[in-house]
N, CA and C atoms as a LAMMPS dump frame, in Angstrom:
ITEM: TIMESTEP
0
ITEM: NUMBER OF ATOMS
249
ITEM: BOX BOUNDS ff ff ff
-5.0000000000000000e+02 5.0000000000000000e+02
-5.0000000000000000e+02 5.0000000000000000e+02
-5.0000000000000000e+02 5.0000000000000000e+02
ITEM: ATOMS id mol type element x y z
1 1 1 N 72.457 455.672 -54.633
2 1 2 C 72.991 456.996 -54.394
3 1 3 C 73.191 457.248 -52.908
4 2 1 N 72.232 456.788 -52.107
5 2 2 C 72.341 456.994 -50.661
6 2 3 C 73.562 456.265 -50.104
7 3 1 N 73.772 455.046 -50.54
8 3 2 C 74.915 454.27 -50.069
9 3 3 C 76.232 454.949 -50.446
10 4 1 N 76.328 455.442 -51.671
11 4 2 C 77.543 456.126 -52.122
12 4 3 C 77.77 457.408 -51.326
13 5 1 N 76.689 458.162 -51.079
14 5 2 C 76.832 459.421 -50.315
15 5 3 C 77.27 459.136 -48.885
16 6 1 N 76.696 458.116 -48.269
17 6 2 C 77.096 457.767 -46.91
18 6 3 C 78.564 457.343 -46.857
19 7 1 N 79.015 456.636 -47.882
20 7 2 C 80.426 456.242 -47.945
21 7 3 C 81.31 457.475 -48.003
22 8 1 N 80.911 458.479 -48.804
23 8 2 C 81.654 459.741 -48.865
24 8 3 C 81.708 460.421 -47.506
25 9 1 N 80.633 460.28 -46.726
26 9 2 C 80.564 460.898 -45.398
27 9 3 C 81.292 460.075 -44.34
28 10 1 N 81.758 458.877 -44.722
29 10 2 C 82.53 458.05 -43.802
30 10 3 C 81.696 457.216 -42.85
31 11 1 N 80.437 456.947 -43.203
32 11 2 C 79.568 456.109 -42.363
33 11 3 C 78.904 455.05 -43.237
34 12 1 N 78.289 454.079 -42.602
35 12 2 C 77.548 453.059 -43.325
36 12 3 C 76.103 453.07 -42.86
37 13 1 N 75.244 452.483 -43.664
38 13 2 C 73.832 452.369 -43.296
39 13 3 C 73.617 451.05 -42.57
40 14 1 N 72.578 450.999 -41.751
41 14 2 C 72.242 449.763 -41.044
42 14 3 C 71.39 448.871 -41.929
43 15 1 N 70.529 449.48 -42.738
44 15 2 C 69.593 448.725 -43.565
45 15 3 C 69.102 449.628 -44.679
46 16 1 N 68.815 449.032 -45.827
47 16 2 C 68.281 449.8 -46.946
48 16 3 C 67.279 448.931 -47.7
49 17 1 N 66.176 449.531 -48.11
50 17 2 C 65.167 448.857 -48.909
51 17 3 C 64.73 449.839 -49.998
52 18 1 N 63.732 449.491 -50.756
53 18 2 C 63.283 450.32 -51.866
54 18 3 C 62.932 451.738 -51.437
55 19 1 N 62.264 451.877 -50.318
56 19 2 C 61.782 453.2 -49.911
57 19 3 C 62.304 453.652 -48.55
58 20 1 N 63.377 453.059 -48.074
59 20 2 C 63.897 453.479 -46.765
60 20 3 C 65.384 453.18 -46.651
61 21 1 N 66.008 453.933 -45.776
62 21 2 C 67.405 453.697 -45.441
63 21 3 C 67.583 454.086 -43.971
64 22 1 N 68.204 453.231 -43.208
65 22 2 C 68.45 453.496 -41.794
66 22 3 C 69.895 453.936 -41.654
67 23 1 N 70.082 455.177 -41.247
68 23 2 C 71.419 455.772 -41.174
69 23 3 C 71.679 456.291 -39.768
70 24 1 N 72.961 456.513 -39.434
71 24 2 C 73.259 457.122 -38.131
72 24 3 C 72.575 458.485 -38.013
73 25 1 N 71.997 458.741 -36.866
74 25 2 C 71.24 459.979 -36.636
75 25 3 C 72.04 461.229 -36.988
76 26 1 N 73.33 461.232 -36.677
77 26 2 C 74.138 462.432 -36.914
78 26 3 C 74.343 462.722 -38.408
79 27 1 N 74.035 461.769 -39.28
80 27 2 C 74.168 461.991 -40.725
81 27 3 C 72.824 462.049 -41.448
82 28 1 N 71.734 461.811 -40.739
83 28 2 C 70.413 461.755 -41.368
84 28 3 C 70.052 463.07 -42.057
85 29 1 N 70.202 464.185 -41.367
86 29 2 C 69.801 465.471 -41.949
87 29 3 C 70.678 465.831 -43.139
88 30 1 N 71.947 465.469 -43.079
89 30 2 C 72.84 465.732 -44.205
90 30 3 C 72.409 464.937 -45.444
91 31 1 N 71.964 463.713 -45.244
92 31 2 C 71.479 462.897 -46.355
93 31 3 C 70.168 463.462 -46.909
94 32 1 N 69.295 463.921 -46.023
95 32 2 C 68.047 464.56 -46.453
96 32 3 C 68.364 465.772 -47.331
97 33 1 N 69.302 466.6 -46.899
98 33 2 C 69.685 467.784 -47.665
99 33 3 C 70.292 467.456 -49.016
100 34 1 N 71.033 466.359 -49.078
101 34 2 C 71.66 465.935 -50.331
102 34 3 C 70.611 465.591 -51.393
103 35 1 N 69.534 464.938 -50.979
104 35 2 C 68.503 464.515 -51.924
105 35 3 C 67.436 465.58 -52.188
106 36 1 N 67.34 466.611 -51.38
107 36 2 C 66.276 467.609 -51.519
108 36 3 C 66.226 468.263 -52.907
109 37 1 N 67.357 468.543 -53.566
110 37 2 C 67.273 469.144 -54.909
111 37 3 C 66.574 468.251 -55.949
112 38 1 N 66.398 466.972 -55.643
113 38 2 C 65.708 466.068 -56.562
114 38 3 C 64.19 466.085 -56.384
115 39 1 N 63.698 466.913 -55.482
116 39 2 C 62.264 467.006 -55.213
117 39 3 C 61.51 467.37 -56.487
118 40 1 N 60.602 466.5 -56.973
119 40 2 C 59.885 466.773 -58.224
120 40 3 C 58.641 467.649 -58.058
121 41 1 N 58.321 468.043 -56.835
122 41 2 C 57.079 468.778 -56.585
123 41 3 C 57.292 470.282 -56.699
124 42 1 N 56.223 470.998 -57.027
125 42 2 C 56.281 472.453 -57.147
126 42 3 C 56.242 473.153 -55.795
127 43 1 N 55.92 472.419 -54.758
128 43 2 C 55.882 473.012 -53.42
129 43 3 C 57.098 472.535 -52.632
130 44 1 N 57.496 473.333 -51.665
131 44 2 C 58.695 473.021 -50.876
132 44 3 C 58.329 472.085 -49.726
133 45 1 N 58.349 470.791 -50.006
134 45 2 C 58.129 469.787 -48.98
135 45 3 C 59.354 468.887 -48.943
136 46 1 N 59.659 468.324 -47.786
137 46 2 C 60.839 467.452 -47.713
138 46 3 C 60.655 466.192 -48.562
139 47 1 N 61.656 465.875 -49.342
140 47 2 C 61.632 464.658 -50.139
141 47 3 C 61.845 463.438 -49.235
142 48 1 N 62.737 463.556 -48.29
143 48 2 C 62.997 462.531 -47.278
144 48 3 C 62.784 463.141 -45.913
145 49 1 N 62.482 462.301 -44.949
146 49 2 C 62.317 462.821 -43.596
147 49 3 C 62.74 461.76 -42.584
148 50 1 N 63.379 462.206 -41.521
149 50 2 C 63.679 461.269 -40.434
150 50 3 C 62.383 460.832 -39.763
151 51 1 N 62.258 459.557 -39.478
152 51 2 C 61.038 459.026 -38.878
153 51 3 C 61.064 459.054 -37.356
154 52 1 N 62.136 458.571 -36.794
155 52 2 C 62.201 458.441 -35.333
156 52 3 C 63.568 458.875 -34.836
157 53 1 N 63.611 459.336 -33.613
158 53 2 C 64.88 459.632 -32.951
159 53 3 C 65.087 458.61 -31.846
160 54 1 N 66.327 458.389 -31.523
161 54 2 C 66.689 457.452 -30.45
162 54 3 C 66.121 456.062 -30.695
163 55 1 N 66.122 455.639 -31.942
164 55 2 C 65.617 454.327 -32.311
165 55 3 C 66.809 453.428 -32.593
166 56 1 N 66.777 452.24 -32.072
167 56 2 C 67.848 451.273 -32.266
168 56 3 C 67.42 450.267 -33.324
169 57 1 N 68.399 449.667 -33.971
170 57 2 C 68.171 448.704 -35.039
171 57 3 C 68.907 447.408 -34.724
172 58 1 N 68.219 446.292 -34.899
173 58 2 C 68.855 444.987 -34.793
174 58 3 C 68.41 444.17 -35.998
175 59 1 N 69.349 443.812 -36.865
176 59 2 C 69.009 443.064 -38.065
177 59 3 C 69.851 441.819 -38.197
178 60 1 N 69.241 440.771 -38.729
179 60 2 C 69.979 439.527 -38.933
180 60 3 C 70.02 439.123 -40.4
181 61 1 N 69.114 439.635 -41.22
182 61 2 C 69.069 439.317 -42.649
183 61 3 C 68.113 440.295 -43.323
184 62 1 N 68.07 440.234 -44.642
185 62 2 C 67.145 441.074 -45.387
186 62 3 C 65.713 440.81 -44.937
187 63 1 N 64.999 441.884 -44.631
188 63 2 C 63.605 441.823 -44.169
189 63 3 C 63.454 441.154 -42.803
190 64 1 N 64.534 440.968 -42.084
191 64 2 C 64.505 440.35 -40.754
192 64 3 C 65.196 441.294 -39.772
193 65 1 N 64.439 442.258 -39.291
194 65 2 C 65.012 443.233 -38.369
195 65 3 C 63.954 443.702 -37.381
196 66 1 N 64.429 444.337 -36.328
197 66 2 C 63.542 444.92 -35.323
198 66 3 C 64.031 446.327 -35.015
199 67 1 N 63.1 447.238 -34.841
200 67 2 C 63.391 448.595 -34.404
201 67 3 C 62.893 448.73 -32.98
202 68 1 N 63.712 449.328 -32.126
203 68 2 C 63.32 449.427 -30.731
204 68 3 C 63.959 450.625 -30.053
205 69 1 N 63.412 450.988 -28.91
206 69 2 C 64.008 452 -28.048
207 69 3 C 64.504 451.292 -26.788
208 70 1 N 65.488 451.906 -26.166
209 70 2 C 66.039 451.357 -24.932
210 70 3 C 66.111 452.495 -23.927
211 71 1 N 65.206 452.468 -22.965
212 71 2 C 65.135 453.535 -21.954
213 71 3 C 64.99 452.93 -20.58
214 72 1 N 65.767 453.447 -19.665
215 72 2 C 65.703 453.033 -18.257
216 72 3 C 65.766 451.513 -18.109
217 73 1 N 66.64 450.896 -18.911
218 73 2 C 66.832 449.463 -18.816
219 73 3 C 65.74 448.618 -19.446
220 74 1 N 64.828 449.251 -20.183
221 74 2 C 63.723 448.512 -20.796
222 74 3 C 63.772 448.646 -22.314
223 75 1 N 63.496 447.542 -22.981
224 75 2 C 63.408 447.524 -24.447
225 75 3 C 61.944 447.596 -24.844
226 76 1 N 61.634 448.52 -25.752
227 76 2 C 60.285 448.628 -26.309
228 76 3 C 60.416 448.583 -27.82
229 77 1 N 59.739 447.611 -28.428
230 77 2 C 59.786 447.48 -29.873
231 77 3 C 58.912 448.543 -30.52
232 78 1 N 59.211 448.873 -31.752
233 78 2 C 58.548 449.98 -32.439
234 78 3 C 57.04 449.877 -32.407
235 79 1 N 56.475 448.704 -32.595
236 79 2 C 55.014 448.591 -32.568
237 79 3 C 54.458 448.941 -31.198
238 80 1 N 55.234 448.73 -30.127
239 80 2 C 54.805 449.135 -28.795
240 80 3 C 54.727 450.647 -28.692
241 81 1 N 55.627 451.345 -29.362
242 81 2 C 55.667 452.806 -29.324
243 81 3 C 54.507 453.419 -30.081
244 82 1 N 53.965 452.712 -31.05
245 82 2 C 52.916 453.261 -31.895
246 82 3 C 51.524 453.096 -31.301
247 83 1 N 51.387 452.231 -30.319
248 83 2 C 50.051 451.995 -29.743
249 83 3 C 49.79 452.878 -28.558
């Protein structure tokens, strides 16, 4: 469903797995809003949520990717950001 919705919006995803999809930042909130009516909970919590901003993606194959930030000429991989 996410892939089809992104196609309707005129963009593609960078990566998709069972529980995640990496989409262009400018379309992330729109995708979150599209899926929110499917929320099975009685409380109003987001069904999907953006994880990071200004995060870059480099992938070469399924399950073979790196997430990183690029600031002031330096690359920091996601695990560096979490420590």
